[in-house]
SEFIZA-3560 file (N, C-alpha, C; in Angstrom, 3 decimals):
REM SEFIZA-3560
<numar><xx>2.486</xx><yy>18.945</yy><zz>-8.376</zz><atom>N</atom></numar>
<numar><xx>2.208</xx><yy>17.524</yy><zz>-8.246</zz><atom>CA</atom></numar>
<numar><xx>3.510</xx><yy>16.730</yy><zz>-8.354</zz><atom>C</atom></numar>
<numar><xx>3.594</xx><yy>15.699</yy><zz>-7.547</zz><atom>N</atom></numar>
<numar><xx>4.818</xx><yy>14.909</yy><zz>-7.457</zz><atom>CA</atom></numar>
<numar><xx>4.894</xx><yy>13.877</yy><zz>-8.579</zz><atom>C</atom></numar>
<numar><xx>6.120</xx><yy>13.598</yy><zz>-9.038</zz><atom>N</atom></numar>
<numar><xx>6.336</xx><yy>12.524</yy><zz>-10.003</zz><atom>CA</atom></numar>
<numar><xx>6.547</xx><yy>11.195</yy><zz>-9.303</zz><atom>C</atom></numar>
<numar><xx>6.620</xx><yy>11.224</yy><zz>-7.980</zz><atom>N</atom></numar>
<numar><xx>6.833</xx><yy>10.002</yy><zz>-7.216</zz><atom>CA</atom></numar>
<numar><xx>5.573</xx><yy>9.141</yy><zz>-7.245</zz><atom>C</atom></numar>
<numar><xx>5.735</xx><yy>7.819</yy><zz>-7.247</zz><atom>N</atom></numar>
<numar><xx>4.565</xx><yy>6.950</yy><zz>-7.133</zz><atom>CA</atom></numar>
<numar><xx>3.854</xx><yy>7.230</yy><zz>-5.808</zz><atom>C</atom></numar>
<numar><xx>2.540</xx><yy>7.187</yy><zz>-5.823</zz><atom>N</atom></numar>
<numar><xx>1.766</xx><yy>7.390</yy><zz>-4.598</zz><atom>CA</atom></numar>
<numar><xx>1.150</xx><yy>6.062</yy><zz>-4.192</zz><atom>C</atom></numar>
<numar><xx>1.475</xx><yy>5.633</yy><zz>-2.987</zz><atom>N</atom></numar>
<numar><xx>0.953</xx><yy>4.392</yy><zz>-2.445</zz><atom>CA</atom></numar>
<numar><xx>0.045</xx><yy>4.747</yy><zz>-1.267</zz><atom>C</atom></numar>
<numar><xx>-1.201</xx><yy>4.356</yy><zz>-1.351</zz><atom>N</atom></numar>
<numar><xx>-2.159</xx><yy>4.579</yy><zz>-0.275</zz><atom>CA</atom></numar>
<numar><xx>-2.505</xx><yy>3.228</yy><zz>0.331</zz><atom>C</atom></numar>
<numar><xx>-2.257</xx><yy>3.102</yy><zz>1.614</zz><atom>N</atom></numar>
<numar><xx>-2.590</xx><yy>1.884</yy><zz>2.337</zz><atom>CA</atom></numar>
<numar><xx>-3.718</xx><yy>2.251</yy><zz>3.294</zz><atom>C</atom></numar>
<numar><xx>-4.905</xx><yy>1.733</yy><zz>3.018</zz><atom>N</atom></numar>
<numar><xx>-6.066</xx><yy>2.077</yy><zz>3.827</zz><atom>CA</atom></numar>
<numar><xx>-5.888</xx><yy>1.529</yy><zz>5.238</zz><atom>C</atom></numar>
<numar><xx>-6.065</xx><yy>2.386</yy><zz>6.222</zz><atom>N</atom></numar>
<numar><xx>-5.983</xx><yy>1.968</yy><zz>7.618</zz><atom>CA</atom></numar>
<numar><xx>-7.334</xx><yy>2.100</yy><zz>8.307</zz><atom>C</atom></numar>
<numar><xx>-8.411</xx><yy>2.084</yy><zz>7.510</zz><atom>N</atom></numar>
<numar><xx>-9.740</xx><yy>2.025</yy><zz>8.096</zz><atom>CA</atom></numar>
<numar><xx>-9.874</xx><yy>0.747</yy><zz>8.903</zz><atom>C</atom></numar>
<numar><xx>-10.847</xx><yy>0.694</yy><zz>9.787</zz><atom>N</atom></numar>
<numar><xx>-10.928</xx><yy>-0.432</yy><zz>10.731</zz><atom>CA</atom></numar>
<numar><xx>-11.008</xx><yy>-1.793</yy><zz>10.038</zz><atom>C</atom></numar>
<numar><xx>-11.732</xx><yy>-1.897</yy><zz>8.945</zz><atom>N</atom></numar>
<numar><xx>-11.865</xx><yy>-3.182</yy><zz>8.258</zz><atom>CA</atom></numar>
<numar><xx>-10.542</xx><yy>-3.607</yy><zz>7.626</zz><atom>C</atom></numar>
<numar><xx>-9.905</xx><yy>-2.705</yy><zz>6.888</zz><atom>N</atom></numar>
<numar><xx>-8.632</xx><yy>-3.038</yy><zz>6.234</zz><atom>CA</atom></numar>
<numar><xx>-7.535</xx><yy>-3.289</yy><zz>7.269</zz><atom>C</atom></numar>
<numar><xx>-7.543</xx><yy>-2.519</yy><zz>8.342</zz><atom>N</atom></numar>
<numar><xx>-6.552</xx><yy>-2.715</yy><zz>9.400</zz><atom>CA</atom></numar>
<numar><xx>-6.725</xx><yy>-4.095</yy><zz>10.017</zz><atom>C</atom></numar>
<numar><xx>-7.957</xx><yy>-4.460</yy><zz>10.332</zz><atom>N</atom></numar>
<numar><xx>-8.233</xx><yy>-5.753</yy><zz>10.961</zz><atom>CA</atom></numar>
<numar><xx>-7.899</xx><yy>-6.917</yy><zz>10.038</zz><atom>C</atom></numar>
<numar><xx>-7.979</xx><yy>-6.692</yy><zz>8.732</zz><atom>N</atom></numar>
<numar><xx>-7.717</xx><yy>-7.754</yy><zz>7.764</zz><atom>CA</atom></numar>
<numar><xx>-6.238</xx><yy>-7.862</yy><zz>7.378</zz><atom>C</atom></numar>
<numar><xx>-5.399</xx><yy>-6.964</yy><zz>7.876</zz><atom>N</atom></numar>
<numar><xx>-3.973</xx><yy>-7.156</yy><zz>7.661</zz><atom>CA</atom></numar>
<numar><xx>-3.193</xx><yy>-6.017</yy><zz>7.035</zz><atom>C</atom></numar>
<numar><xx>-3.787</xx><yy>-4.854</yy><zz>6.848</zz><atom>N</atom></numar>
<numar><xx>-3.016</xx><yy>-3.791</yy><zz>6.200</zz><atom>CA</atom></numar>
<numar><xx>-1.884</xx><yy>-3.257</yy><zz>7.073</zz><atom>C</atom></numar>
<numar><xx>-1.923</xx><yy>-3.514</yy><zz>8.378</zz><atom>N</atom></numar>
<numar><xx>-0.791</xx><yy>-3.141</yy><zz>9.216</zz><atom>CA</atom></numar>
<numar><xx>0.448</xx><yy>-3.929</yy><zz>8.778</zz><atom>C</atom></numar>
<numar><xx>0.272</xx><yy>-5.221</yy><zz>8.476</zz><atom>N</atom></numar>
<numar><xx>1.382</xx><yy>-6.051</yy><zz>8.001</zz><atom>CA</atom></numar>
<numar><xx>1.809</xx><yy>-5.632</yy><zz>6.603</zz><atom>C</atom></numar>
<numar><xx>0.839</xx><yy>-5.250</yy><zz>5.753</zz><atom>N</atom></numar>
<numar><xx>1.178</xx><yy>-4.783</yy><zz>4.404</zz><atom>CA</atom></numar>
<numar><xx>1.999</xx><yy>-3.501</yy><zz>4.457</zz><atom>C</atom></numar>
<numar><xx>1.677</xx><yy>-2.629</yy><zz>5.402</zz><atom>N</atom></numar>
<numar><xx>2.461</xx><yy>-1.413</yy><zz>5.581</zz><atom>CA</atom></numar>
<numar><xx>3.907</xx><yy>-1.767</yy><zz>5.930</zz><atom>C</atom></numar>
<numar><xx>4.089</xx><yy>-2.738</yy><zz>6.815</zz><atom>N</atom></numar>
<numar><xx>5.443</xx><yy>-3.156</yy><zz>7.198</zz><atom>CA</atom></numar>
<numar><xx>6.203</xx><yy>-3.708</yy><zz>5.995</zz><atom>C</atom></numar>
<numar><xx>5.527</xx><yy>-4.494</yy><zz>5.141</zz><atom>N</atom></numar>
<numar><xx>6.162</xx><yy>-5.031</yy><zz>3.930</zz><atom>CA</atom></numar>
<numar><xx>6.598</xx><yy>-3.880</yy><zz>3.023</zz><atom>C</atom></numar>
<numar><xx>5.724</xx><yy>-2.912</yy><zz>2.840</zz><atom>N</atom></numar>
<numar><xx>6.004</xx><yy>-1.756</yy><zz>1.985</zz><atom>CA</atom></numar>
<numar><xx>7.201</xx><yy>-0.968</yy><zz>2.514</zz><atom>C</atom></numar>
<numar><xx>7.179</xx><yy>-0.663</yy><zz>3.798</zz><atom>N</atom></numar>
<numar><xx>8.262</xx><yy>0.135</yy><zz>4.382</zz><atom>CA</atom></numar>
<numar><xx>9.600</xx><yy>-0.604</yy><zz>4.304</zz><atom>C</atom></numar>
<numar><xx>9.607</xx><yy>-1.902</yy><zz>4.576</zz><atom>N</atom></numar>
<numar><xx>10.844</xx><yy>-2.679</yy><zz>4.517</zz><atom>CA</atom></numar>
<numar><xx>11.373</xx><yy>-2.726</yy><zz>3.087</zz><atom>C</atom></numar>
<numar><xx>10.489</xx><yy>-2.938</yy><zz>2.107</zz><atom>N</atom></numar>
<numar><xx>10.887</xx><yy>-2.971</yy><zz>0.704</zz><atom>CA</atom></numar>
<numar><xx>11.564</xx><yy>-1.653</yy><zz>0.323</zz><atom>C</atom></numar>
<numar><xx>10.928</xx><yy>-0.542</yy><zz>0.665</zz><atom>N</atom></numar>
<numar><xx>11.467</xx><yy>0.771</yy><zz>0.306</zz><atom>CA</atom></numar>
<numar><xx>12.797</xx><yy>1.029</yy><zz>1.011</zz><atom>C</atom></numar>
<numar><xx>12.877</xx><yy>0.654</yy><zz>2.277</zz><atom>N</atom></numar>
<numar><xx>14.102</xx><yy>0.879</yy><zz>3.030</zz><atom>CA</atom></numar>
<numar><xx>15.246</xx><yy>0.016</yy><zz>2.501</zz><atom>C</atom></numar>
<numar><xx>14.973</xx><yy>-1.258</yy><zz>2.240</zz><atom>N</atom></numar>
<numar><xx>16.008</xx><yy>-2.181</yy><zz>1.763</zz><atom>CA</atom></numar>
<numar><xx>16.586</xx><yy>-1.748</yy><zz>0.420</zz><atom>C</atom></numar>
<numar><xx>15.802</xx><yy>-1.043</yy><zz>-0.373</zz><atom>N</atom></numar>
<numar><xx>16.250</xx><yy>-0.627</yy><zz>-1.707</zz><atom>CA</atom></numar>
<numar><xx>16.610</xx><yy>0.856</yy><zz>-1.787</zz><atom>C</atom></numar>
<numar><xx>16.631</xx><yy>1.524</yy><zz>-0.644</zz><atom>N</atom></numar>
<numar><xx>16.989</xx><yy>2.938</yy><zz>-0.620</zz><atom>CA</atom></numar>
<numar><xx>15.995</xx><yy>3.817</yy><zz>-1.352</zz><atom>C</atom></numar>
<numar><xx>14.721</xx><yy>3.463</yy><zz>-1.308</zz><atom>N</atom></numar>
<numar><xx>13.697</xx><yy>4.185</yy><zz>-2.070</zz><atom>CA</atom></numar>
<numar><xx>12.756</xx><yy>5.020</yy><zz>-1.209</zz><atom>C</atom></numar>
<numar><xx>13.042</xx><yy>5.139</yy><zz>0.082</zz><atom>N</atom></numar>
<numar><xx>12.097</xx><yy>5.837</yy><zz>0.965</zz><atom>CA</atom></numar>
<numar><xx>11.791</xx><yy>7.256</yy><zz>0.502</zz><atom>C</atom></numar>
<numar><xx>12.759</xx><yy>7.929</yy><zz>-0.113</zz><atom>N</atom></numar>
<numar><xx>12.535</xx><yy>9.299</yy><zz>-0.573</zz><atom>CA</atom></numar>
<numar><xx>11.919</xx><yy>9.342</yy><zz>-1.968</zz><atom>C</atom></numar>
<numar><xx>11.669</xx><yy>8.182</yy><zz>-2.563</zz><atom>N</atom></numar>
<numar><xx>11.164</xx><yy>8.122</yy><zz>-3.934</zz><atom>CA</atom></numar>
<numar><xx>9.657</xx><yy>7.866</yy><zz>-4.010</zz><atom>C</atom></numar>
<numar><xx>8.981</xx><yy>7.760</yy><zz>-2.872</zz><atom>N</atom></numar>
<numar><xx>7.565</xx><yy>7.413</yy><zz>-2.888</zz><atom>CA</atom></numar>
<numar><xx>6.814</xx><yy>8.285</yy><zz>-1.897</zz><atom>C</atom></numar>
<numar><xx>5.597</xx><yy>8.633</yy><zz>-2.242</zz><atom>N</atom></numar>
<numar><xx>4.702</xx><yy>9.310</yy><zz>-1.319</zz><atom>CA</atom></numar>
<numar><xx>3.831</xx><yy>8.237</yy><zz>-0.686</zz><atom>C</atom></numar>
<numar><xx>4.085</xx><yy>7.921</yy><zz>0.576</zz><atom>N</atom></numar>
<numar><xx>3.328</xx><yy>6.895</yy><zz>1.277</zz><atom>CA</atom></numar>
<numar><xx>2.226</xx><yy>7.581</yy><zz>2.068</zz><atom>C</atom></numar>
<numar><xx>0.999</xx><yy>7.196</yy><zz>1.808</zz><atom>N</atom></numar>
<numar><xx>-0.147</xx><yy>7.845</yy><zz>2.421</zz><atom>CA</atom></numar>
<numar><xx>-0.970</xx><yy>6.808</yy><zz>3.173</zz><atom>C</atom></numar>
<numar><xx>-1.208</xx><yy>7.064</yy><zz>4.429</zz><atom>N</atom></numar>
<numar><xx>-2.063</xx><yy>6.196</yy><zz>5.225</zz><atom>CA</atom></numar>
<numar><xx>-3.446</xx><yy>6.830</yy><zz>5.276</zz><atom>C</atom></numar>
<numar><xx>-4.407</xx><yy>6.077</yy><zz>4.858</zz><atom>N</atom></numar>
<numar><xx>-5.762</xx><yy>6.599</yy><zz>4.791</zz><atom>CA</atom></numar>
<numar><xx>-6.573</xx><yy>5.958</yy><zz>5.910</zz><atom>C</atom></numar>
<numar><xx>-6.925</xx><yy>6.742</yy><zz>6.914</zz><atom>N</atom></numar>
<numar><xx>-7.632</xx><yy>6.194</yy><zz>8.059</zz><atom>CA</atom></numar>
<numar><xx>-9.100</xx><yy>6.614</yy><zz>8.085</zz><atom>C</atom></numar>
<numar><xx>-9.376</xx><yy>7.860</yy><zz>7.819</zz><atom>N</atom></numar>
<numar><xx>-10.756</xx><yy>8.319</yy><zz>7.952</zz><atom>CA</atom></numar>
<numar><xx>-11.509</xx><yy>8.301</yy><zz>6.625</zz><atom>C</atom></numar>
<numar><xx>-10.796</xx><yy>8.361</yy><zz>5.528</zz><atom>N</atom></numar>
<numar><xx>-11.445</xx><yy>8.361</yy><zz>4.223</zz><atom>CA</atom></numar>
<numar><xx>-11.388</xx><yy>6.965</yy><zz>3.619</zz><atom>C</atom></numar>
<numar><xx>-12.381</xx><yy>6.176</yy><zz>3.932</zz><atom>N</atom></numar>
<numar><xx>-12.447</xx><yy>4.796</yy><zz>3.462</zz><atom>CA</atom></numar>
<numar><xx>-12.553</xx><yy>4.776</yy><zz>1.934</zz><atom>C</atom></numar>
<numar><xx>-11.997</xx><yy>3.742</yy><zz>1.316</zz><atom>N</atom></numar>
<numar><xx>-12.055</xx><yy>3.631</yy><zz>-0.136</zz><atom>CA</atom></numar>
<numar><xx>-13.389</xx><yy>3.068</yy><zz>-0.615</zz><atom>C</atom></numar>
<numar><xx>-14.224</xx><yy>2.595</yy><zz>0.305</zz><atom>N</atom></numar>
<numar><xx>-15.529</xx><yy>2.047</yy><zz>-0.064</zz><atom>CA</atom></numar>
<numar><xx>-15.471</xx><yy>0.600</yy><zz>-0.521</zz><atom>C</atom></numar>
<numar><xx>-14.327</xx><yy>-0.037</yy><zz>-0.329</zz><atom>N</atom></numar>
<numar><xx>-14.153</xx><yy>-1.435</yy><zz>-0.724</zz><atom>CA</atom></numar>
<numar><xx>-13.925</xx><yy>-2.320</yy><zz>0.494</zz><atom>C</atom></numar>
<numar><xx>-14.568</xx><yy>-1.997</yy><zz>1.598</zz><atom>N</atom></numar>
<numar><xx>-14.299</xx><yy>-2.668</yy><zz>2.872</zz><atom>CA</atom></numar>
<numar><xx>-14.436</xx><yy>-4.186</yy><zz>2.783</zz><atom>C</atom></numar>
<numar><xx>-15.436</xx><yy>-4.672</yy><zz>2.095</zz><atom>N</atom></numar>
<numar><xx>-15.664</xx><yy>-6.115</yy><zz>2.009</zz><atom>CA</atom></numar>
<numar><xx>-14.573</xx><yy>-6.819</yy><zz>1.214</zz><atom>C</atom></numar>
<numar><xx>-13.803</xx><yy>-6.044</yy><zz>0.430</zz><atom>N</atom></numar>
<numar><xx>-12.749</xx><yy>-6.634</yy><zz>-0.395</zz><atom>CA</atom></numar>
<numar><xx>-11.366</xx><yy>-6.265</yy><zz>0.106</zz><atom>C</atom></numar>
<numar><xx>-11.292</xx><yy>-5.786</yy><zz>1.339</zz><atom>N</atom></numar>
<numar><xx>-10.022</xx><yy>-5.379</yy><zz>1.917</zz><atom>CA</atom></numar>
<numar><xx>-9.185</xx><yy>-6.561</yy><zz>2.335</zz><atom>C</atom></numar>
<numar><xx>-7.953</xx><yy>-6.292</yy><zz>2.639</zz><atom>N</atom></numar>
<numar><xx>-7.268</xx><yy>-5.010</yy><zz>2.707</zz><atom>CA</atom></numar>
<numar><xx>-7.098</xx><yy>-4.367</yy><zz>1.326</zz><atom>C</atom></numar>
<numar><xx>-7.229</xx><yy>-3.042</yy><zz>1.321</zz><atom>N</atom></numar>
<numar><xx>-7.152</xx><yy>-2.269</yy><zz>0.088</zz><atom>CA</atom></numar>
<numar><xx>-5.857</xx><yy>-1.460</yy><zz>0.065</zz><atom>C</atom></numar>
<numar><xx>-5.164</xx><yy>-1.524</yy><zz>-1.076</zz><atom>N</atom></numar>
<numar><xx>-3.972</xx><yy>-0.720</yy><zz>-1.329</zz><atom>CA</atom></numar>
<numar><xx>-4.175</xx><yy>-0.057</yy><zz>-2.691</zz><atom>C</atom></numar>
<numar><xx>-3.852</xx><yy>1.229</yy><zz>-2.772</zz><atom>N</atom></numar>
<numar><xx>-3.983</xx><yy>1.966</yy><zz>-4.037</zz><atom>CA</atom></numar>
<numar><xx>-2.607</xx><yy>2.477</yy><zz>-4.440</zz><atom>C</atom></numar>
<numar><xx>-2.196</xx><yy>2.161</yy><zz>-5.665</zz><atom>N</atom></numar>
<numar><xx>-0.914</xx><yy>2.621</yy><zz>-6.193</zz><atom>CA</atom></numar>
<numar><xx>-1.196</xx><yy>3.436</yy><zz>-7.438</zz><atom>C</atom></numar>
<numar><xx>-0.861</xx><yy>4.723</yy><zz>-7.364</zz><atom>N</atom></numar>
<numar><xx>-1.075</xx><yy>5.637</yy><zz>-8.496</zz><atom>CA</atom></numar>
<numar><xx>-2.474</xx><yy>5.502</yy><zz>-9.086</zz><atom>C</atom></numar>
<numar><xx>-3.475</xx><yy>5.435</yy><zz>-8.229</zz><atom>N</atom></numar>
<numar><xx>-4.857</xx><yy>5.405</yy><zz>-8.687</zz><atom>CA</atom></numar>
<numar><xx>-5.401</xx><yy>4.022</yy><zz>-8.997</zz><atom>C</atom></numar>
<numar><xx>-4.561</xx><yy>2.995</yy><zz>-9.018</zz><atom>N</atom></numar>
<numar><xx>-5.026</xx><yy>1.635</yy><zz>-9.279</zz><atom>CA</atom></numar>
<numar><xx>-5.311</xx><yy>0.944</yy><zz>-7.953</zz><atom>C</atom></numar>
<numar><xx>-6.520</xx><yy>0.437</yy><zz>-7.801</zz><atom>N</atom></numar>
<numar><xx>-6.943</xx><yy>-0.180</yy><zz>-6.553</zz><atom>CA</atom></numar>
<numar><xx>-6.705</xx><yy>-1.683</yy><zz>-6.580</zz><atom>C</atom></numar>
<numar><xx>-6.025</xx><yy>-2.159</yy><zz>-5.551</zz><atom>N</atom></numar>
<numar><xx>-5.810</xx><yy>-3.589</yy><zz>-5.343</zz><atom>CA</atom></numar>
<numar><xx>-6.632</xx><yy>-4.003</yy><zz>-4.128</zz><atom>C</atom></numar>
<numar><xx>-7.338</xx><yy>-5.120</yy><zz>-4.240</zz><atom>N</atom></numar>
<numar><xx>-8.161</xx><yy>-5.593</yy><zz>-3.137</zz><atom>CA</atom></numar>
<numar><xx>-7.664</xx><yy>-6.959</yy><zz>-2.661</zz><atom>C</atom></numar>
<numar><xx>-8.100</xx><yy>-7.332</yy><zz>-1.470</zz><atom>N</atom></numar>
<numar><xx>-7.707</xx><yy>-8.610</yy><zz>-0.870</zz><atom>CA</atom></numar>
<numar><xx>-6.190</xx><yy>-8.772</yy><zz>-0.833</zz><atom>C</atom></numar>
<numar><xx>-5.492</xx><yy>-7.719</yy><zz>-0.476</zz><atom>N</atom></numar>
<numar><xx>-4.032</xx><yy>-7.710</yy><zz>-0.492</zz><atom>CA</atom></numar>
<numar><xx>-3.494</xx><yy>-8.366</yy><zz>0.775</zz><atom>C</atom></numar>
<numar><xx>-2.705</xx><yy>-9.427</yy><zz>0.586</zz><atom>N</atom></numar>
<numar><xx>-1.985</xx><yy>-10.014</yy><zz>1.707</zz><atom>CA</atom></numar>
<numar><xx>-0.510</xx><yy>-9.654</yy><zz>1.552</zz><atom>C</atom></numar>
<numar><xx>0.329</xx><yy>-10.157</yy><zz>2.442</zz><atom>N</atom></numar>
<numar><xx>1.739</xx><yy>-9.754</yy><zz>2.416</zz><atom>CA</atom></numar>
<numar><xx>2.439</xx><yy>-10.164</yy><zz>1.129</zz><atom>C</atom></numar>
<numar><xx>2.102</xx><yy>-11.328</yy><zz>0.579</zz><atom>N</atom></numar>
<numar><xx>2.700</xx><yy>-11.767</yy><zz>-0.679</zz><atom>CA</atom></numar>
<numar><xx>2.286</xx><yy>-10.895</yy><zz>-1.841</zz><atom>C</atom></numar>
<numar><xx>1.002</xx><yy>-10.541</yy><zz>-1.890</zz><atom>N</atom></numar>
<numar><xx>0.506</xx><yy>-9.649</yy><zz>-2.946</zz><atom>CA</atom></numar>
<numar><xx>1.150</xx><yy>-8.272</yy><zz>-2.800</zz><atom>C</atom></numar>
<numar><xx>1.310</xx><yy>-7.805</yy><zz>-1.559</zz><atom>N</atom></numar>
<numar><xx>1.930</xx><yy>-6.498</yy><zz>-1.331</zz><atom>CA</atom></numar>
<numar><xx>3.350</xx><yy>-6.489</yy><zz>-1.871</zz><atom>C</atom></numar>
<numar><xx>4.093</xx><yy>-7.557</yy><zz>-1.642</zz><atom>N</atom></numar>
<numar><xx>5.456</xx><yy>-7.643</yy><zz>-2.160</zz><atom>CA</atom></numar>
<numar><xx>5.444</xx><yy>-7.652</yy><zz>-3.692</zz><atom>C</atom></numar>
<numar><xx>4.508</xx><yy>-8.385</yy><zz>-4.288</zz><atom>N</atom></numar>
<numar><xx>4.385</xx><yy>-8.390</yy><zz>-5.753</zz><atom>CA</atom></numar>
<numar><xx>4.092</xx><yy>-6.993</yy><zz>-6.288</zz><atom>C</atom></numar>
<numar><xx>3.198</xx><yy>-6.271</yy><zz>-5.619</zz><atom>N</atom></numar>
<numar><xx>2.855</xx><yy>-4.906</yy><zz>-6.035</zz><atom>CA</atom></numar>
<numar><xx>4.096</xx><yy>-4.019</yy><zz>-5.983</zz><atom>C</atom></numar>
<numar><xx>4.859</xx><yy>-4.134</yy><zz>-4.910</zz><atom>N</atom></numar>
<numar><xx>6.058</xx><yy>-3.307</yy><zz>-4.758</zz><atom>CA</atom></numar>
<numar><xx>7.080</xx><yy>-3.645</yy><zz>-5.841</zz><atom>C</atom></numar>
<numar><xx>7.251</xx><yy>-4.937</yy><zz>-6.140</zz><atom>N</atom></numar>
<numar><xx>8.210</xx><yy>-5.325</yy><zz>-7.166</zz><atom>CA</atom></numar>
<numar><xx>7.783</xx><yy>-4.849</yy><zz>-8.546</zz><atom>C</atom></numar>
<numar><xx>6.471</xx><yy>-4.829</yy><zz>-8.798</zz><atom>N</atom></numar>
<numar><xx>5.976</xx><yy>-4.336</yy><zz>-10.080</zz><atom>CA</atom></numar>
<numar><xx>6.110</xx><yy>-2.815</yy><zz>-10.178</zz><atom>C</atom></numar>
<numar><xx>5.891</xx><yy>-2.140</yy><zz>-9.065</zz><atom>N</atom></numar>
<numar><xx>5.977</xx><yy>-0.670</yy><zz>-9.050</zz><atom>CA</atom></numar>
<numar><xx>7.415</xx><yy>-0.188</yy><zz>-9.137</zz><atom>C</atom></numar>
<numar><xx>8.321</xx><yy>-0.968</yy><zz>-8.536</zz><atom>N</atom></numar>
<numar><xx>9.741</xx><yy>-0.609</yy><zz>-8.513</zz><atom>CA</atom></numar>
<numar><xx>10.584</xx><yy>-1.751</yy><zz>-9.061</zz><atom>C</atom></numar>
<numar><xx>10.514</xx><yy>-2.014</yy><zz>-10.367</zz><atom>N</atom></numar>
<numar><xx>11.299</xx><yy>-3.122</yy><zz>-10.927</zz><atom>CA</atom></numar>
<numar><xx>12.807</xx><yy>-2.834</yy><zz>-10.816</zz><atom>C</atom></numar>
<numar><xx>13.559</xx><yy>-3.899</yy><zz>-10.643</zz><atom>N</atom></numar>
<numar><xx>15.014</xx><yy>-3.750</yy><zz>-10.581</zz><atom>CA</atom></numar>
<numar><xx>15.439</xx><yy>-3.212</yy><zz>-9.274</zz><atom>C</atom></numar>
//
């Protein structure tokens, strides 16, 4: 098992339509800008829905589920997960 943080960005149709494609871009840019791409396991979940479709977009970080994630919330999540 990896010690790296695991970030799951749901790409099911509901979360994708509500903006998780943009959240993925925020996540990737954050990791790239800080040289952290090799420090995280980024998982795109397309077929295995999290069951929170009505509260999407859904992002899961190390087992903690965040709902209604927009680009600003995604940036906050990344800053909290990777302080400094």
